[in-house]
Wavefront OBJ file of the C-alpha trace (Angstrom):
o trace
v 70.014 102.866 133.254
v 73.113 101.709 134.602
v 76.448 103.585 134.257
v 79.750 102.262 132.568
v 81.314 102.664 135.805
v 83.709 100.119 137.205
v 85.329 99.436 140.699
v 83.182 102.196 142.110
v 84.504 104.823 139.980
v 82.224 107.329 137.162
v 82.623 106.756 133.768
v 85.794 108.859 132.467
v 85.770 110.526 129.242
v 88.780 108.803 126.799
v 90.973 111.665 125.195
v 92.833 110.680 122.063
v 94.822 112.185 119.375
v 93.354 110.026 115.951
v 92.187 112.814 114.345
v 95.800 114.473 114.449
v 97.664 111.113 113.573
v 95.284 110.830 110.452
v 95.713 114.408 109.439
v 99.604 113.865 110.107
v 99.335 110.760 107.866
v 96.951 111.944 105.348
v 94.707 109.367 105.955
v 90.807 109.038 105.603
v 88.599 107.369 108.003
v 88.122 104.982 105.680
v 91.610 104.044 105.337
v 92.125 103.754 108.782
v 89.200 101.492 109.396
v 90.613 99.195 106.796
v 93.951 99.137 108.011
v 92.847 98.082 111.675
v 89.426 96.327 110.453
v 87.173 98.195 111.265
v 83.722 100.181 110.272
v 84.672 104.106 109.160
v 81.899 105.101 111.314
v 83.781 103.726 114.349
v 86.767 105.773 113.496
v 84.547 109.039 113.727
v 82.957 107.549 117.318
v 86.374 107.080 118.814
v 87.867 110.359 117.453
v 84.938 112.344 118.880
v 84.823 110.403 122.180
v 81.508 108.703 121.636
v 83.127 105.256 122.044
v 85.933 103.618 123.943
v 87.954 101.426 122.144
v 88.373 97.559 123.472
v 91.958 96.838 124.842
v 92.627 94.839 121.382
v 91.522 98.061 118.819
v 93.427 100.185 121.488
v 96.754 97.836 120.628
v 95.750 97.632 116.955
v 95.702 101.577 116.392
v 98.836 101.882 118.498
v 100.503 99.258 116.285
v 99.207 100.707 113.131
v 100.722 103.924 114.164
v 103.701 102.523 115.842
v 103.096 104.271 119.097
v 102.337 103.509 122.726
v 98.609 103.146 123.763
v 99.131 106.133 125.911
v 100.518 108.400 123.385
v 97.213 107.691 121.446
v 94.522 107.608 124.384
v 94.470 108.900 127.540
v 92.122 109.627 130.634
v 93.024 113.284 130.727
v 92.868 115.907 127.782
v 96.401 115.974 125.889
v 97.975 119.584 125.900
v 97.657 121.521 123.102
v 100.055 121.159 120.011
v 101.258 124.734 120.256
v 101.534 124.868 123.747
v 104.144 121.795 123.562
v 105.671 123.586 120.543
v 105.755 126.631 121.854
v 106.201 126.667 125.459
v 107.977 129.788 127.321
v 110.721 127.511 127.849
v 111.441 127.299 124.412
v 110.811 130.876 123.257
v 113.198 132.908 125.012
v 117.155 132.155 126.122
v 118.316 132.945 129.271
v 122.379 132.373 129.782
l 1 2 3 4 5 6 7 8 9 10 11 12 13 14 15 16 17 18 19 20 21 22 23 24 25 26 27 28 29 30 31 32 33 34 35 36 37 38 39 40 41 42 43 44 45 46 47 48 49 50 51 52 53 54 55 56 57 58 59 60 61 62 63 64 65 66 67 68 69 70 71 72 73 74 75 76 77 78 79 80 81 82 83 84 85 86 87 88 89 90 91 92 93 94 95
């Protein structure tokens, strides 16, 4: 079976923050799906990384959340929120 590779590269895993963004806004999968015109099962596939969105869908999601696409999707894992909020640089004060 052919792979989804392009330009000689293997398929890369697409990471996303959709579940976090939904939780922050108190949205169900169904509500998000209706807002961007997709099936609620597709939201689940996206969140689990089982499905990569089209450019159009990625842009619709970014527009809905009022964020740049790269704040939602990435080819590298996003740092943990705890690491961003409580990094060693922010826990101590050195004068």
